C-alpha positions in Angstrom: -34.9 35.0 7.6 -34.2 31.3 8.1 -31.3 30.6 10.4 -31.5 26.9 10.4 -28.2 25.1 9.7 -28.2 23.5 6.2 -26.5 20.4 7.5 -29.0 20.0 10.3 -31.9 20.5 7.9 -30.4 17.9 5.6 -29.8 15.6 8.6 -26.1 15.3 7.7 -23.6 14.1 10.2 -21.7 17.2 11.3 -20.5 19.3 14.2 -20.9 23.0 15.0 -17.6 23.1 16.9 -14.2 24.2 15.7 -11.2 21.9 15.6 -8.2 23.0 17.7 -4.8 21.6 16.8 -2.1 21.4 19.5 1.6 21.7 19.1 1.9 17.9 19.4 -0.7 17.6 16.6 -3.4 16.3 19.0 -6.8 17.6 17.9 -9.8 18.5 20.0 -13.2 20.0 19.3 -14.7 23.0 21.0 -18.2 21.4 21.0 -18.7 19.5 24.2 -19.3 15.7 23.6 -17.8 15.7 20.1 -15.9 12.4 19.6 -15.5 12.3 15.8 -12.7 14.7 15.1 -12.6 14.2 11.3 -12.2 17.6 9.5 -15.0 16.8 7.1 -17.6 16.9 10.0 -16.4 20.4 11.1 -17.3 23.3 8.8 -15.9 25.9 11.1 -12.2 26.9 11.4 -9.3 24.6 12.1 -7.2 26.7 14.5 -3.9 26.3 16.4 -4.3 26.1 20.1 -1.9 29.1 20.6 -4.3 31.2 18.6 -7.1 30.3 21.0 -5.4 30.0 24.3 -1.8 31.2 24.6 -1.6 29.6 28.1 -2.4 26.1 26.6 -0.2 23.6 28.4 1.4 22.3 25.1 2.3 25.8 24.1 3.9 26.6 27.4 5.9 23.3 27.3 7.0 23.8 23.8 8.2 27.3 24.6 10.1 26.0 27.7 11.8 23.4 25.5 12.9 26.0 23.0 14.3 28.2 25.8 16.2 25.2 27.3 17.8 24.1 24.1 
């Protein structure tokens, strides 16, 4: 069974990380060192930060703002 990534084999520019979208719409990648955050380079899931880390600072701040209003 061949487990080589197709994009790696084809020498395509891509990333193996997932994009994480924060409440303020900032985006980061789970792959260390990834600097090109374009969705086309990331074949894995685009996830909300609260789905990955409910203690993410932006989720906590957004929750506090909702409570205060």
